[in-house]
C-alpha positions in Angstrom: 78.8 -45.5 -176.9 82.5 -46.1 -177.3 83.5 -48.1 -180.4 84.3 -51.1 -178.2 80.9 -50.9 -176.5 79.2 -50.7 -179.8 81.1 -53.7 -181.2 80.3 -55.7 -178.1 76.6 -54.8 -178.2 76.5 -55.8 -181.9 78.2 -59.1 -181.1 75.8 -59.7 -178.2 72.7 -58.9 -180.1 73.7 -61.1 -183.1 74.9 -64.1 -181.0 71.8 -63.9 -178.8 69.3 -64.0 -181.6 71.2 -66.7 -183.4 71.1 -68.9 -180.3 67.4 -68.0 -179.9 67.0 -69.2 -183.5 68.3 -72.6 -182.5 65.5 -72.9 -180.0 62.9 -71.9 -182.7 64.5 -74.5 -185.0 63.9 -77.2 -182.4 60.4 -76.1 -181.3 58.6 -75.8 -184.6 59.3 -79.4 -185.9 59.0 -80.8 -182.4 55.4 -79.6 -181.9 54.4 -80.6 -185.4 55.8 -84.1 -185.0 54.3 -84.5 -181.5 50.8 -83.8 -183.0 51.5 -86.0 -186.0 52.4 -89.0 -183.7 49.1 -88.6 -181.9 47.1 -88.8 -185.1 46.1 -85.2 -185.2 44.4 -84.2 -188.4 46.9 -82.4 -190.8 44.6 -79.3 -191.1 44.4 -79.0 -187.3 48.2 -79.4 -187.1 48.6 -76.6 -189.6 46.1 -74.4 -187.8 47.9 -74.9 -184.5 51.1 -73.7 -186.1 49.2 -70.8 -187.7 48.3 -69.6 -184.2 52.0 -68.7 -183.8 51.9 -66.7 -187.1 48.9 -64.9 -185.9 51.0 -63.8 -182.9 53.6 -62.6 -185.4 51.1 -60.0 -186.6 50.4 -58.8 -183.1 53.8 -58.7 -181.3 55.4 -56.0 -183.5 52.5 -53.6 -182.8 53.3 -53.7 -179.1 57.1 -53.7 -179.3 58.1 -50.1 -180.2 56.5 -48.4 -177.2 57.9 -51.0 -174.8 61.4 -50.6 -176.3 61.1 -46.9 -176.2 60.2 -47.1 -172.5 62.6 -49.8 -171.2 65.4 -49.9 -173.8 66.6 -52.7 -176.1 68.5 -54.7 -173.6 65.9 -54.7 -170.8 63.1 -55.4 -173.3 65.0 -58.5 -174.7 65.9 -59.7 -171.2 62.2 -59.7 -170.5 61.0 -61.3 -173.8 63.5 -64.1 -173.9 62.6 -65.6 -170.5 58.9 -65.1 -171.4 59.4 -67.1 -174.5 61.1 -69.8 -172.5 58.3 -70.0 -170.0 55.7 -70.2 -172.7 57.5 -73.0 -174.4 58.0 -75.0 -171.2 54.3 -74.7 -170.4 53.5 -76.7 -173.5 54.6 -79.8 -171.8 52.3 -79.8 -168.7 49.4 -78.1 -170.5 49.4 -80.8 -173.2 46.2 -80.3 -175.0 45.4 -78.9 -178.5 43.3 -76.0 -177.0 46.0 -74.9 -174.6 48.6 -75.1 -177.4 46.6 -72.7 -179.5 46.8 -70.1 -176.7 50.4 -70.8 -175.8 51.6 -70.7 -179.4 49.7 -67.4 -180.0 51.5 -65.9 -177.0 54.8 -67.4 -178.2 54.3 -65.8 -181.6 53.8 -62.4 -179.9 56.9 -62.7 -177.8 59.1 -64.2 -180.5 58.1 -61.7 -183.2 58.6 -58.7 -180.9 62.0 -60.1 -180.0 63.1 -60.4 -183.6 61.7 -57.0 -184.5 63.5 -55.3 -181.6 66.8 -57.1 -182.2 66.8 -56.2 -185.9 66.2 -52.5 -185.1 68.9 -52.6 -182.5 71.4 -54.2 -184.8 70.6 -51.8 -187.6 71.0 -48.8 -185.2 74.3 -50.2 -183.9 75.7 -50.9 -187.3 75.8 -47.3 -188.4 75.8 -46.1 -192.0 79.1 -47.5 -193.0 78.9 -51.2 -193.6 75.3 -51.7 -192.6 74.7 -54.2 -195.4 77.6 -56.3 -194.2 76.4 -56.3 -190.6 72.8 -57.3 -191.6 74.3 -60.1 -193.7 76.2 -61.4 -190.7 73.0 -61.2 -188.7 71.0 -63.2 -191.3 73.8 -65.8 -191.8 74.0 -66.3 -188.0 70.2 -66.6 -187.7 70.0 -69.1 -190.7 72.7 -71.2 -189.0 70.6 -71.2 -185.8 67.5 -72.3 -187.7 69.5 -75.1 -189.4 71.1 -76.4 -186.2 67.8 -76.7 -184.3 66.3 -79.6 -186.3 69.6 -81.4 -186.2 69.6 -81.2 -182.4 66.0 -82.5 -182.3 67.3 -85.7 -184.0 69.5 -86.2 -181.0 67.0 -85.5 -178.3 64.0 -87.2 -179.9 60.5 -86.0 -179.4 59.4 -88.1 -176.4 59.3 -86.8 -172.8 61.1 -83.8 -171.4 64.6 -84.1 -173.2 63.7 -81.8 -176.2 62.1 -79.3 -173.9 65.1 -79.3 -171.5 67.5 -78.9 -174.4 65.5 -76.0 -175.8 65.4 -74.4 -172.3 69.2 -74.6 -171.9 69.6 -73.1 -175.4 67.3 -70.1 -174.6 69.1 -69.5 -171.3 72.4 -69.4 -173.2 70.8 -66.9 -175.6 70.4 -64.4 -172.7 74.0 -64.5 -171.5 75.6 -62.2 -174.0 73.0 -59.5 -173.3 73.8 -59.5 -169.6 77.3 -58.3 -170.3 76.1 -55.3 -172.5 76.8 -52.0 -170.8 74.3 -49.2 -170.8 71.5 -51.3 -172.2 68.9 -48.7 -171.6 69.3 -47.1 -175.1 66.8 -44.3 -175.1 64.5 -43.8 -178.0 62.0 -41.0 -178.4 58.4 -42.0 -177.8 57.4 -39.9 -180.9 57.1 -41.8 -184.1 54.7 -43.3 -186.5 52.6 -46.4 -185.7 53.9 -49.6 -187.3 50.9 -49.7 -189.7 51.5 -46.1 -190.6 55.1 -46.8 -191.3 54.0 -49.7 -193.6 52.1 -47.2 -195.7 55.3 -45.1 -196.0 57.3 -48.1 -197.2 54.8 -49.6 -199.8 57.3 -51.1 -202.2 59.5 -52.5 -199.4 56.5 -54.0 -197.6 55.3 -55.7 -200.8 58.8 -57.1 -201.4 59.0 -58.5 -197.8 55.6 -60.1 -198.1 56.6 -61.8 -201.4 59.9 -62.9 -199.8 58.1 -64.4 -196.8 55.6 -66.2 -199.2 58.6 -67.7 -201.0 60.4 -68.7 -197.8 57.4 -70.3 -196.1 56.3 -72.1 -199.2 59.9 -73.4 -199.8 60.5 -74.6 -196.3 57.1 -76.4 -196.1 56.6 -77.7 -199.6 60.0 -78.0 -201.4 60.6 -81.6 -200.0 57.1 -82.5 -201.2 57.9 -81.2 -204.7 61.2 -83.2 -204.7 59.5 -86.4 -203.7 56.7 -86.0 -206.3 59.3 -85.0 -209.0 61.0 -88.4 -208.5 63.8 -87.8 -205.9 64.4 -90.3 -203.2 62.9 -89.5 -199.8 66.4 -88.7 -198.4 67.3 -86.4 -201.3 63.9 -84.6 -201.1 64.3 -84.0 -197.4 67.7 -82.5 -198.0 66.5 -79.9 -200.5 65.7 -77.3 -197.8 69.1 -78.0 -196.1 70.8 -77.0 -199.4 68.8 -73.7 -199.3 69.9 -73.1 -195.8 73.5 -73.7 -196.7 73.3 -71.0 -199.3 71.5 -68.7 -196.7 74.5 -69.2 -194.4 77.3 -68.9 -196.9 76.2 -66.0 -199.1 74.7 -63.4 -196.8 78.0 -61.6 -195.9 79.1 -61.3 -199.6 75.6 -60.1 -200.5 75.8 -57.5 -197.7 79.2 -56.3 -199.0 77.6 -56.1 -202.5 74.8 -53.9 -201.2 77.3 -51.6 -199.5 79.3 -51.3 -202.7 76.7 -51.1 -205.5 73.6 -50.0 -203.6 70.6 -51.7 -202.0 68.2 -51.5 -204.9 70.7 -52.9 -207.4 71.5 -55.8 -205.1 67.8 -56.5 -204.5 67.3 -56.7 -208.3 70.2 -59.1 -208.7 68.7 -61.3 -205.9 65.2 -61.2 -207.5 66.6 -62.0 -211.0 68.5 -64.9 -209.7 65.4 -66.1 -207.9 63.6 -66.3 -211.2 66.5 -68.0 -212.9 66.9 -70.5 -210.1 63.2 -71.4 -210.0 63.2 -71.9 -213.8 66.2 -74.3 -213.5 64.9 -76.5 -210.7 62.5 -78.7 -212.8 65.2 -79.1 -215.5 67.7 -80.5 -212.9 65.6 -83.1 -211.2 67.5 -85.9 -212.9 70.9 -84.3 -212.1 71.0 -84.3 -208.3 74.5 -82.8 -207.8 73.7 -79.9 -210.1 70.3 -79.5 -208.5 71.9 -79.1 -205.1 74.5 -76.6 -206.4 71.7 -74.4 -207.9 69.7 -74.7 -204.6 72.7 -73.4 -202.6 73.2 -70.4 -204.9 69.4 -69.8 -205.2 68.8 -70.1 -201.5 71.7 -67.7 -200.8 70.6 -64.9 -203.1 66.9 -65.2 -202.4 67.5 -65.1 -198.6 69.6 -62.0 -199.2 66.5 -60.0 -200.0 65.5 -59.7 -196.4 68.8 -58.3 -194.9 69.0 -55.8 -197.8 65.4 -54.7 -196.9 66.5 -54.3 -193.3 69.6 -52.3 -194.4 67.3 -50.0 -196.5 65.1 -49.0 -193.5 68.3 -48.6 -191.4 69.5 -46.1 -194.0 66.2 -44.2 -194.1 65.0 -44.1 -190.5 66.2 -43.4 -187.0 64.9 -43.7 -183.4 61.3 -44.5 -182.9 60.7 -44.5 -186.7 63.3 -47.2 -187.1 61.5 -49.3 -184.4 58.2 -48.9 -186.1 59.6 -49.6 -189.5 61.2 -52.8 -188.3 57.9 -53.8 -186.7 56.1 -53.1 -189.9 58.5 -55.4 -191.8 58.0 -58.2 -189.3 54.2 -57.8 -189.7 54.7 -57.9 -193.5 56.8 -61.1 -193.1 54.1 -62.7 -190.9 51.5 -61.9 -193.5 53.5 -63.5 -196.3 54.3 -66.5 -194.3 50.6 -67.2 -193.7 49.8 -66.9 -197.5 52.8 -68.6 -199.0 52.2 -72.3 -198.2 48.5 -72.0 -199.1 49.3 -70.5 -202.5 52.1 -73.0 -203.1 49.9 -75.9 -202.2 47.2 -74.7 -204.5 49.8 -74.4 -207.3 50.8 -78.0 -206.8 47.2 -79.1 -206.8 46.7 -77.3 -210.1 49.9 -78.6 -211.7 51.5 -81.5 -210.0 54.3 -81.1 -209.0 55.8 -78.1 -210.8 53.0 -75.7 -209.9 54.9 -74.9 -206.7 58.0 -73.8 -208.8 55.8 -71.8 -211.2 54.3 -69.9 -208.2 57.7 -69.2 -206.8 59.0 -67.9 -210.1 55.9 -65.7 -210.4 56.6 -64.3 -206.9 60.1 -63.3 -208.0 58.9 -61.7 -211.2 56.5 -59.5 -209.2 59.2 -58.8 -206.6 61.6 -57.7 -209.3 59.0 -55.4 -210.8 58.4 -54.0 -207.4 61.9 -52.7 -207.1 61.0 -50.1 -209.8 57.9 -48.9 -207.9 58.7 -45.4 -206.8 56.3 -44.8 -204.0 56.2 -42.0 -201.4 59.9 -41.8 -200.3 60.1 -40.6 -196.8 63.1 -38.5 -195.9 65.6 -39.9 -193.5 64.7 -39.3 -189.8 67.3 -37.1 -188.2 70.0 -39.0 -186.4 69.4 -36.8 -183.3 66.2 -38.7 -182.6 68.3 -41.6 -181.3 70.3 -41.2 -178.2 73.3 -43.2 -177.3 73.4 -45.7 -174.5 73.9 -44.3 -171.0 
């Protein structure tokens, strides 16, 4: 690829997945709120959402061979419309049983989309400045996730408007990819299976599982912690927004940091600040401005763990191995996202309300220790295993 083609492909991949993130940001709270207004039991509501996470564990297993056969661009231009159709079918097939099936399939298509896009971005980024590029990707995606719920407050949850809004957004997400030249980037079919790659990345897989546990528990339970700790409903609801602000603002600086001082050092800094931030939260409940400042910094550095992990596998693997490594990390993320809210909720039941914060702090302690785990370090896959776009 020429430098200009590479830059455009990078911009298209990042902008496309960021817009796709807006659609995800709308759909998740929309479906939960629709079930809530119908009086659906909370456990059933949670299980219905869990069907999507089950799909997250399946999709990345299918993605590498499909991308190897059809190329990144063609694969994404198939998965994005499929995700759109599955989402729109939720409206006419409006029953809990149908939603279990549709959300499972949506989890498969969505997770394979994310895994493929992350591998493509990492490959396009090259070895110089990969951390910065992955930071731009994560900041853009975080912005998309944050915008989605705000748009839902405009469309409401009744009737077709939120579905139509999400459909328009996902159509827009496809447009940058259509202008990418030579999207059939060939990748060798040879390469380890995603589960085999996870065994080769033991410390990194554990780190991503712990990160996902933290993120899922924080998004779902931090407002509950805030309300039980004495914050107003409005302030408690805004806690996650503060975390997202940090996730948007600090990813590019963290990416630069990982390029300058190394990935492992940056990961240790993020994990250490995760511990410190968690320890400060209960102490700042009565000081709301300071609490929100700490949440912005805490959210930024803790979110930085994931793009640094993506940069590490981009440094180590090429071609089909990179595809399978990314798929393995997405599977690890899905595993942690399933466990995190359950563990966090149990912590709050055991110690109300600060058990959640204690669990989060413990996660970061284990995560920090994991950065010193020297497991089987695979040599970098030769660059020749990846061919440029035609």
